[in-house]
N, CA, C and O atoms as a Tinker XYZ file with bonds, in Angstrom:
   332  protein
     1  N      0.818000   -1.184000    0.000000    73     2
     2  CA     0.000000    0.000000    0.000000    64     1     3
     3  C      0.869000    1.257000    0.000000    63     2     4     5
     4  O      0.575000    2.229000   -0.695000    81     3
     5  N      1.946000    1.219000    0.793000    73     3     6
     6  CA     2.822000    2.383000    0.848000    64     5     7
     7  C      3.425000    2.649000   -0.523000    63     6     8     9
     8  O      3.432000    3.783000   -1.000000    81     7
     9  N      3.929000    1.596000   -1.151000    73     7    10
    10  CA     4.531000    1.751000   -2.481000    64     9    11
    11  C      3.517000    2.318000   -3.478000    63    10    12    13
    12  O      3.847000    3.216000   -4.252000    81    11
    13  N      2.310000    1.807000   -3.462000    73    11    14
    14  CA     1.274000    2.287000   -4.382000    64    13    15
    15  C      0.948000    3.756000   -4.120000    63    14    16    17
    16  O      0.766000    4.530000   -5.059000    81    15
    17  N      0.874000    4.138000   -2.849000    73    15    18
    18  CA     0.579000    5.534000   -2.514000    64    17    19
    19  C      1.684000    6.460000   -3.026000    63    18    20    21
    20  O      1.402000    7.518000   -3.588000    81    19
    21  N      2.933000    6.061000   -2.829000    73    19    22
    22  CA     4.048000    6.895000   -3.281000    64    21    23
    23  C      4.116000    6.965000   -4.805000    63    22    24    25
    24  O      4.375000    8.030000   -5.367000    81    23
    25  N      3.889000    5.857000   -5.463000    73    23    26
    26  CA     3.896000    5.842000   -6.932000    64    25    27
    27  C      2.751000    6.663000   -7.510000    63    26    28    29
    28  O      2.838000    7.148000   -8.638000    81    27
    29  N      1.673000    6.819000   -6.736000    73    27    30
    30  CA     0.522000    7.594000   -7.201000    64    29    31
    31  C      0.652000    9.078000   -6.885000    63    30    32    33
    32  O     -0.264000    9.857000   -7.147000    81    31
    33  N      1.789000    9.466000   -6.323000    73    31    34
    34  CA     2.033000   10.877000   -6.098000    64    33    35
    35  C      1.912000   11.356000   -4.667000    63    34    36    37
    36  O      2.155000   12.532000   -4.393000    81    35
    37  N      1.550000   10.496000   -3.762000    73    35    38
    38  CA     1.481000   10.898000   -2.353000    64    37    39
    39  C      2.896000   11.165000   -1.858000    63    38    40    41
    40  O      3.798000   10.365000   -2.106000    81    39
    41  N      3.101000   12.285000   -1.159000    73    39    42
    42  CA     4.441000   12.672000   -0.709000    64    41    43
    43  C      4.963000   11.844000    0.446000    63    42    44    45
    44  O      6.165000   11.598000    0.538000    81    43
    45  N      4.075000   11.408000    1.332000    73    43    46
    46  CA     4.499000   10.692000    2.530000    64    45    47
    47  C      3.370000    9.781000    2.999000    63    46    48    49
    48  O      2.206000    9.973000    2.650000    81    47
    49  N      3.744000    8.788000    3.795000    73    47    50
    50  CA     2.774000    7.864000    4.366000    64    49    51
    51  C      3.103000    7.704000    5.842000    63    50    52    53
    52  O      4.211000    7.296000    6.192000    81    51
    53  N      2.150000    8.022000    6.708000    73    51    54
    54  CA     2.353000    7.844000    8.144000    64    53    55
    55  C      2.231000    6.365000    8.489000    63    54    56    57
    56  O      1.325000    5.677000    8.017000    81    55
    57  N      3.151000    5.888000    9.314000    73    55    58
    58  CA     3.108000    4.510000    9.785000    64    57    59
    59  C      3.288000    4.545000   11.297000    63    58    60    61
    60  O      4.269000    5.095000   11.799000    81    59
    61  N      2.348000    3.961000   12.013000    73    59    62
    62  CA     2.443000    3.874000   13.472000    64    61    63
    63  C      2.823000    2.446000   13.828000    63    62    64    65
    64  O      2.100000    1.504000   13.503000    81    63
    65  N      3.965000    2.285000   14.501000    73    63    66
    66  CA     4.464000    0.963000   14.852000    64    65    67
    67  C      4.696000    0.910000   16.357000    63    66    68    69
    68  O      5.341000    1.788000   16.929000    81    67
    69  N      4.174000   -0.111000   16.978000    73    67    70
    70  CA     4.362000   -0.317000   18.408000    64    69    71
    71  C      4.976000   -1.698000   18.608000    63    70    72    73
    72  O      4.768000   -2.580000   17.775000    81    71
    73  N      5.723000   -1.911000   19.684000    73    71    74
    74  CA     6.405000   -3.201000   19.869000    64    73    75
    75  C      5.461000   -4.373000   20.122000    63    74    76    77
    76  O      5.832000   -5.524000   19.891000    81    75
    77  N      4.254000   -4.096000   20.591000    73    75    78
    78  CA     3.235000   -5.113000   20.847000    64    77    79
    79  C      1.937000   -4.385000   21.137000    63    78    80    81
    80  O      1.941000   -3.164000   21.296000    81    79
    81  N      0.829000   -5.103000   21.211000    73    79    82
    82  CA    -0.434000   -4.464000   21.612000    64    81    83
    83  C     -0.257000   -4.009000   23.052000    63    82    84    85
    84  O     -0.095000   -4.832000   23.953000    81    83
    85  N     -0.287000   -2.733000   23.262000    73    83    86
    86  CA     0.107000   -2.167000   24.544000    64    85    87
    87  C     -1.064000   -2.073000   25.516000    63    86    88    89
    88  O     -1.419000   -0.989000   25.978000    81    87
    89  N     -1.649000   -3.211000   25.814000    73    87    90
    90  CA    -2.717000   -3.275000   26.806000    64    89    91
    91  C     -2.099000   -3.302000   28.202000    63    90    92    93
    92  O     -0.904000   -3.552000   28.356000    81    91
    93  N     -2.910000   -3.045000   29.201000    73    91    94
    94  CA    -2.425000   -3.108000   30.582000    64    93    95
    95  C     -1.909000   -4.507000   30.905000    63    94    96    97
    96  O     -0.901000   -4.656000   31.595000    81    95
    97  N     -2.592000   -5.520000   30.411000    73    95    98
    98  CA    -2.172000   -6.906000   30.642000    64    97    99
    99  C     -0.814000   -7.173000   30.003000    63    98   100   101
   100  O      0.065000   -7.769000   30.627000    81    99
   101  N     -0.644000   -6.734000   28.769000    73    99   102
   102  CA     0.626000   -6.956000   28.072000    64   101   103
   103  C      1.776000   -6.246000   28.781000    63   102   104   105
   104  O      2.873000   -6.794000   28.891000    81   103
   105  N      1.528000   -5.031000   29.260000    73   103   106
   106  CA     2.575000   -4.320000   30.002000    64   105   107
   107  C      2.907000   -5.037000   31.307000    63   106   108   109
   108  O      4.074000   -5.124000   31.690000    81   107
   109  N      1.903000   -5.542000   31.980000    73   107   110
   110  CA     2.136000   -6.268000   33.232000    64   109   111
   111  C      3.005000   -7.499000   32.993000    63   110   112   113
   112  O      3.832000   -7.850000   33.835000    81   111
   113  N      2.821000   -8.149000   31.860000    73   111   114
   114  CA     3.622000   -9.321000   31.519000    64   113   115
   115  C      5.083000   -8.965000   31.252000    63   114   116   117
   116  O      5.955000   -9.832000   31.299000    81   115
   117  N      5.345000   -7.707000   30.976000    73   115   118
   118  CA     6.701000   -7.238000   30.694000    64   117   119
   119  C      7.341000   -6.592000   31.920000    63   118   120   121
   120  O      8.330000   -5.869000   31.797000    81   119
   121  N      6.788000   -6.847000   33.086000    73   119   122
   122  CA     7.181000   -6.178000   34.318000    64   121   123
   123  C      8.655000   -6.165000   34.643000    63   122   124   125
   124  O      9.112000   -5.240000   35.315000    81   123
   125  N      9.422000   -7.141000   34.203000    73   123   126
   126  CA    10.842000   -7.171000   34.523000    64   125   127
   127  C     11.719000   -6.628000   33.394000    63   126   128   129
   128  O     12.945000   -6.641000   33.507000    81   127
   129  N     11.117000   -6.161000   32.330000    73   127   130
   130  CA    11.887000   -5.668000   31.192000    64   129   131
   131  C     12.551000   -4.328000   31.507000    63   130   132   133
   132  O     11.938000   -3.466000   32.136000    81   131
   133  N     13.789000   -4.150000   31.078000    73   131   134
   134  CA    14.431000   -2.846000   31.242000    64   133   135
   135  C     13.767000   -1.761000   30.383000    63   134   136   137
   136  O     14.030000   -0.574000   30.576000    81   135
   137  N     12.922000   -2.154000   29.452000    73   135   138
   138  CA    12.223000   -1.223000   28.568000    64   137   139
   139  C     10.876000   -0.769000   29.132000    63   138   140   141
   140  O     10.197000    0.040000   28.499000    81   139
   141  N     10.478000   -1.258000   30.285000    73   139   142
   142  CA     9.140000   -1.007000   30.810000    64   141   143
   143  C      8.823000    0.488000   30.927000    63   142   144   145
   144  O      7.730000    0.906000   30.543000    81   143
   145  N      9.726000    1.283000   31.434000    73   143   146
   146  CA     9.480000    2.724000   31.558000    64   145   147
   147  C      9.231000    3.380000   30.208000    63   146   148   149
   148  O      8.329000    4.206000   30.067000    81   147
   149  N     10.028000    3.011000   29.224000    73   147   150
   150  CA     9.843000    3.542000   27.869000    64   149   151
   151  C      8.496000    3.107000   27.310000    63   150   152   153
   152  O      7.777000    3.908000   26.711000    81   151
   153  N      8.154000    1.833000   27.506000    73   151   154
   154  CA     6.895000    1.333000   26.973000    64   153   155
   155  C      5.703000    1.981000   27.653000    63   154   156   157
   156  O      4.682000    2.213000   27.006000    81   155
   157  N      5.806000    2.275000   28.927000    73   155   158
   158  CA     4.707000    2.982000   29.603000    64   157   159
   159  C      4.509000    4.364000   28.994000    63   158   160   161
   160  O      3.381000    4.815000   28.798000    81   159
   161  N      5.617000    5.027000   28.699000    73   159   162
   162  CA     5.542000    6.333000   28.047000    64   161   163
   163  C      4.912000    6.185000   26.659000    63   162   164   165
   164  O      4.031000    6.963000   26.292000    81   163
   165  N      5.356000    5.202000   25.897000    73   163   166
   166  CA     4.843000    4.966000   24.556000    64   165   167
   167  C      3.361000    4.603000   24.575000    63   166   168   169
   168  O      2.632000    4.929000   23.638000    81   167
   169  N      2.917000    3.937000   25.623000    73   167   170
   170  CA     1.511000    3.533000   25.751000    64   169   171
   171  C      0.578000    4.744000   25.737000    63   170   172   173
   172  O     -0.562000    4.637000   25.285000    81   171
   173  N      1.040000    5.876000   26.219000    73   171   174
   174  CA     0.207000    7.081000   26.187000    64   173   175
   175  C     -0.181000    7.401000   24.741000    63   174   176   177
   176  O     -1.342000    7.697000   24.459000    81   175
   177  N      0.782000    7.342000   23.834000    73   175   178
   178  CA     0.501000    7.570000   22.421000    64   177   179
   179  C     -0.316000    6.453000   21.811000    63   178   180   181
   180  O     -1.184000    6.692000   20.971000    81   179
   181  N     -0.035000    5.224000   22.237000    73   179   182
   182  CA    -0.790000    4.069000   21.758000    64   181   183
   183  C     -2.271000    4.227000   22.102000    63   182   184   185
   184  O     -3.138000    3.991000   21.261000    81   183
   185  N     -2.550000    4.625000   23.332000    73   183   186
   186  CA    -3.946000    4.791000   23.750000    64   185   187
   187  C     -4.648000    5.867000   22.939000    63   186   188   189
   188  O     -5.810000    5.703000   22.569000    81   187
   189  N     -3.956000    6.966000   22.657000    73   187   190
   190  CA    -4.548000    8.011000   21.823000    64   189   191
   191  C     -4.806000    7.495000   20.410000    63   190   192   193
   192  O     -5.848000    7.773000   19.817000    81   191
   193  N     -3.848000    6.744000   19.882000    73   191   194
   194  CA    -4.023000    6.177000   18.541000    64   193   195
   195  C     -5.203000    5.213000   18.506000    63   194   196   197
   196  O     -6.014000    5.266000   17.582000    81   195
   197  N     -5.307000    4.347000   19.486000    73   195   198
   198  CA    -6.388000    3.363000   19.532000    64   197   199
   199  C     -7.758000    4.020000   19.674000    63   198   200   201
   200  O     -8.762000    3.443000   19.257000    81   199
   201  N     -7.815000    5.206000   20.250000    73   199   202
   202  CA    -9.102000    5.886000   20.448000    64   201   203
   203  C     -9.765000    6.256000   19.126000    63   202   204   205
   204  O    -10.986000    6.159000   18.998000    81   203
   205  N     -8.966000    6.684000   18.133000    73   203   206
   206  CA    -9.578000    7.073000   16.856000    64   205   207
   207  C     -8.740000    6.700000   15.630000    63   206   208   209
   208  O     -9.032000    7.133000   14.515000    81   207
   209  N     -7.704000    5.898000   15.844000    73   207   210
   210  CA    -6.845000    5.413000   14.764000    64   209   211
   211  C     -6.215000    6.534000   13.950000    63   210   212   213
   212  O     -5.989000    6.402000   12.747000    81   211
   213  N     -5.939000    7.633000   14.629000    73   211   214
   214  CA    -5.224000    8.755000   14.032000    64   213   215
   215  C     -3.967000    8.999000   14.856000    63   214   216   217
   216  O     -4.056000    9.173000   16.071000    81   215
   217  N     -2.802000    9.015000   14.222000    73   215   218
   218  CA    -1.585000    9.262000   14.997000    64   217   219
   219  C     -1.654000   10.620000   15.709000    63   218   220   221
   220  O     -1.974000   11.628000   15.079000    81   219
   221  N     -1.363000   10.656000   16.991000    73   219   222
   222  CA    -1.391000   11.924000   17.724000    64   221   223
   223  C     -0.141000   12.749000   17.435000    63   222   224   225
   224  O      0.852000   12.230000   16.923000    81   223
   225  N     -0.197000   14.019000   17.763000    73   223   226
   226  CA     1.020000   14.836000   17.715000    64   225   227
   227  C      1.992000   14.258000   18.727000    63   226   228   229
   228  O      1.593000   13.812000   19.803000    81   227
   229  N      3.276000   14.268000   18.374000    73   227   230
   230  CA     4.297000   13.709000   19.257000    64   229   231
   231  C      5.460000   14.676000   19.331000    63   230   232   233
   232  O      5.888000   15.233000   18.320000    81   231
   233  N      5.965000   14.870000   20.535000    73   231   234
   234  CA     7.154000   15.683000   20.733000    64   233   235
   235  C      8.106000   14.998000   21.695000    63   234   236   237
   236  O      7.685000   14.253000   22.580000    81   235
   237  N      9.393000   15.258000   21.513000    73   235   238
   238  CA    10.410000   14.754000   22.439000    64   237   239
   239  C     10.694000   15.869000   23.440000    63   238   240   241
   240  O     11.121000   16.960000   23.063000    81   239
   241  N     10.454000   15.586000   24.715000    73   239   242
   242  CA    10.551000   16.596000   25.751000    64   241   243
   243  C     11.221000   16.008000   26.987000    63   242   244   245
   244  O     10.719000   15.053000   27.580000    81   243
   245  N     12.336000   16.572000   27.362000    73   243   246
   246  CA    12.993000   16.179000   28.605000    64   245   247
   247  C     13.196000   14.670000   28.707000    63   246   248   249
   248  O     12.957000   14.084000   29.762000    81   247
   249  N     13.629000   14.045000   27.632000    73   247   250
   250  CA    13.967000   12.633000   27.660000    64   249   251
   251  C     12.826000   11.659000   27.500000    63   250   252   253
   252  O     13.018000   10.457000   27.684000    81   251
   253  N     11.634000   12.145000   27.161000    73   251   254
   254  CA    10.527000   11.234000   26.897000    64   253   255
   255  C      9.594000   11.841000   25.871000    63   254   256   257
   256  O      9.709000   13.016000   25.520000    81   255
   257  N      8.673000   11.029000   25.400000    73   255   258
   258  CA     7.685000   11.499000   24.444000    64   257   259
   259  C      6.528000   12.157000   25.177000    63   258   260   261
   260  O      6.165000   11.769000   26.287000    81   259
   261  N      5.957000   13.166000   24.521000    73   259   262
   262  CA     4.690000   13.750000   24.957000    64   261   263
   263  C      3.754000   13.688000   23.764000    63   262   264   265
   264  O      4.179000   13.770000   22.612000    81   263
   265  N      2.494000   13.544000   24.058000    73   263   266
   266  CA     1.514000   13.310000   23.003000    64   265   267
   267  C      0.388000   14.332000   23.074000    63   266   268   269
   268  O      0.111000   14.898000   24.132000    81   267
   269  N     -0.258000   14.561000   21.931000    73   267   270
   270  CA    -1.391000   15.480000   21.874000    64   269   271
   271  C     -0.958000   16.905000   22.148000    63   270   272   273
   272  O      0.111000   17.332000   21.712000    81   271
   273  N     -1.793000   17.645000   22.876000    73   271   274
   274  CA    -1.482000   19.048000   23.183000    64   273   275
   275  C     -0.204000   19.203000   23.989000    63   274   276   277
   276  O      0.491000   20.209000   23.850000    81   275
   277  N      0.119000   18.229000   24.826000    73   275   278
   278  CA     1.341000   18.297000   25.624000    64   277   279
   279  C      2.588000   18.307000   24.747000    63   278   280   281
   280  O      3.635000   18.797000   25.169000    81   279
   281  N      2.487000   17.773000   23.535000    73   279   282
   282  CA     3.616000   17.740000   22.608000    64   281   283
   283  C      3.877000   19.093000   21.979000    63   282   284   285
   284  O      4.919000   19.301000   21.358000    81   283
   285  N      2.939000   20.017000   22.135000    73   283   286
   286  CA     3.067000   21.329000   21.515000    64   285   287
   287  C      3.792000   22.337000   22.395000    63   286   288   289
   288  O      3.902000   23.506000   22.026000    81   287
   289  N      4.285000   21.912000   23.538000    73   287   290
   290  CA     5.054000   22.771000   24.430000    64   289   291
   291  C      6.264000   23.327000   23.669000    63   290   292   293
   292  O      6.897000   22.608000   22.896000    81   291
   293  N      6.574000   24.583000   23.886000    73   291   294
   294  CA     7.680000   25.232000   23.175000    64   293   295
   295  C      9.013000   24.533000   23.418000    63   294   296   297
   296  O      9.914000   24.629000   22.584000    81   295
   297  N      9.158000   23.842000   24.525000    73   295   298
   298  CA    10.411000   23.156000   24.837000    64   297   299
   299  C     10.500000   21.771000   24.196000    63   298   300   301
   300  O     11.528000   21.105000   24.310000    81   299
   301  N      9.447000   21.336000   23.533000    73   299   302
   302  CA     9.443000   20.018000   22.893000    64   301   303
   303  C      9.932000   20.120000   21.449000    63   302   304   305
   304  O      9.652000   21.087000   20.742000    81   303
   305  N     10.662000   19.100000   21.043000    73   303   306
   306  CA    11.041000   18.985000   19.624000    64   305   307
   307  C     10.014000   18.091000   18.958000    63   306   308   309
   308  O      9.857000   16.925000   19.321000    81   307
   309  N      9.320000   18.646000   17.981000    73   307   310
   310  CA     8.281000   17.874000   17.289000    64   309   311
   311  C      8.902000   16.693000   16.559000    63   310   312   313
   312  O      9.958000   16.815000   15.938000    81   311
   313  N      8.246000   15.570000   16.639000    73   311   314
   314  CA     8.612000   14.404000   15.849000    64   313   315
   315  C      7.892000   14.608000   14.512000    63   314   316   317
   316  O      6.686000   14.383000   14.410000    81   315
   317  N      8.630000   15.030000   13.504000    73   315   318
   318  CA     8.037000   15.502000   12.251000    64   317   319
   319  C      7.157000   14.473000   11.583000    63   318   320   321
   320  O      6.139000   14.835000   10.994000    81   319
   321  N      7.510000   13.212000   11.652000    73   319   322
   322  CA     6.726000   12.200000   10.950000    64   321   323
   323  C      5.324000   12.074000   11.533000    63   322   324   325
   324  O      4.404000   11.644000   10.838000    81   323
   325  N      5.147000   12.445000   12.808000    73   323   326
   326  CA     3.846000   12.285000   13.442000    64   325   327
   327  C      3.142000   13.612000   13.669000    63   326   328   329
   328  O      1.961000   13.618000   14.020000    81   327
   329  N      3.804000   14.704000   13.488000    73   327   330
   330  CA     3.204000   16.004000   13.861000    64   329   331
   331  C      2.705000   16.759000   12.666000    63   330   332
   332  O      2.178000   17.862000   12.809000    81   331
């Protein structure tokens, strides 16, 4: 689909990729992972995406991601692919 969109003249294609279905149960199963803190942060964006299947605005702020209106803080660097 991405290739067809680009060949048809679309400039870019948004792709949202998560390491797994980020449910509360799935996160609990990963309780000993060194990535748990990062995944909890990422889950905020996952939940917004799951609500309406539209990628939320994303910004990198103080060592973590912020999503939605919180990503629009002047101190955040916008993640261009999602913003």
